[in-house]
C-alpha positions as MATLAB code, in Angstrom:
seq = 'MGDSLNSSITSAALMQHRSSTASTAAWNRTTVDTSKSQREQLQGVAKEFEAAFLAEFLKQGRAGELAEGMFSSEAGKTFQGLLDVEVARASSGGLNLGIADSMVEQLGRGLPKEAK';
ca = [
      98.404  101.277  107.293;
     101.185  102.280  104.242;
     104.208  100.932  106.485;
     102.389   97.360  106.579;
     102.054   97.257  103.061;
     105.772   98.113  102.121;
     106.251   95.412  104.496;
     103.843   92.776  102.888;
     105.326   94.183   99.273;
     108.847   93.576  100.047;
     108.804   90.774  101.514;
     106.273   89.050   99.044;
     109.498   90.851   96.498;
     112.234   88.417   98.375;
     110.184   85.666   98.067;
     109.485   85.609   94.777;
     113.899   86.714   94.481;
     114.579   83.655   96.747;
     112.656   81.234   94.799;
     114.192   82.700   91.222;
     117.690   82.311   92.676;
     116.798   78.533   93.837;
     115.967   77.189   90.347;
     118.644   78.900   88.284;
     121.288   78.138   91.023;
     122.104   74.735   88.920;
     122.638   76.445   86.113;
     125.539   78.608   86.113;
     127.851   77.170   84.262;
     131.304   76.851   85.641;
     134.164   75.834   82.900;
     133.871   75.617   79.539;
     135.341   72.622   77.681;
     137.663   74.217   74.932;
     138.742   70.640   73.521;
     135.632   70.878   71.668;
     134.916   72.225   68.346;
     132.297   75.291   68.230;
     129.780   73.052   67.104;
     129.891   70.572   69.387;
     130.092   73.483   72.499;
     126.826   75.260   70.999;
     125.205   71.229   70.626;
     125.813   71.557   74.458;
     124.521   74.544   75.150;
     121.667   74.272   73.288;
     121.025   71.093   74.552;
     121.013   72.707   78.415;
     118.647   75.246   77.094;
     116.376   72.814   75.945;
     116.216   71.316   79.508;
     115.832   75.050   81.288;
     112.677   75.406   79.008;
     111.635   71.715   80.334;
     112.562   72.900   83.764;
     110.693   76.449   83.014;
     107.545   73.856   81.820;
     107.334   71.797   85.205;
     107.777   74.740   87.505;
     105.295   76.562   85.549;
     102.824   73.231   85.664;
     103.357   73.110   89.791;
     102.995   77.124   89.777;
      99.081   76.374   88.827;
      98.498   74.498   92.834;
      94.612   74.417   93.985;
      95.234   74.636   97.547;
      98.883   74.828   99.914;
      99.817   70.956  101.357;
      99.749   70.207  104.896;
     103.846   70.251  104.804;
     104.694   72.646  102.471;
     107.318   74.886  103.562;
     109.420   77.326  101.742;
     112.176   74.598  102.029;
     110.316   71.766  100.339;
     109.525   74.357   97.378;
     113.145   75.124   97.194;
     113.939   71.416   96.405;
     111.223   70.712   94.478;
     112.871   73.885   91.779;
     115.631   72.194   92.069;
     114.544   68.471   91.414;
     112.606   70.338   88.579;
     116.136   71.404   87.310;
     117.539   67.697   87.922;
     114.702   66.501   86.129;
     114.903   68.575   82.822;
     118.176   67.866   82.476;
     118.475   64.320   82.351;
     114.893   64.088   79.884;
     116.633   66.327   78.016;
     119.145   64.105   77.520;
     117.235   61.277   76.089;
     114.004   63.067   75.117;
     114.437   65.368   72.007;
     112.021   68.054   71.748;
     113.665   69.804   68.785;
     114.399   73.032   70.945;
     118.225   71.914   70.548;
     118.692   70.896   67.092;
     116.295   74.104   65.851;
     118.720   76.492   67.725;
     122.432   74.744   65.597;
     120.489   75.013   63.250;
     119.294   78.411   63.086;
     122.991   79.479   64.866;
     125.630   77.041   63.510;
     125.086   78.901   60.153;
     128.189   81.331   60.827;
     130.090   78.754   62.717;
     132.925   77.965   60.436;
     132.174   73.887   58.646;
     134.297   71.091   60.337;
     136.401   68.751   58.209;
     134.991   65.038   57.759;
];
């Protein structure tokens, strides 16, 4: 009895890890554009954070499903998670939630002033 319980707990933990890894894999930043000023870099990162926030919002909204679909699978859930990330990125480009602006204002206070 205890062995099957440990096995089910382990498989549940593995599934949780897989879903969180799939949704965060698209957010890994590989390069930093050093040709931009620190403030421009901060604005870019703040926009990425705003998109990540929106993606998490979408993910939590999907978690409220009442029943599994007839064709639902782990591959479908992974695809849906990656699609949510891309929808969030596209939406945050044209949609201003104000999170990025507030972050730039708060965190940009310590940056050197830009010459205009």
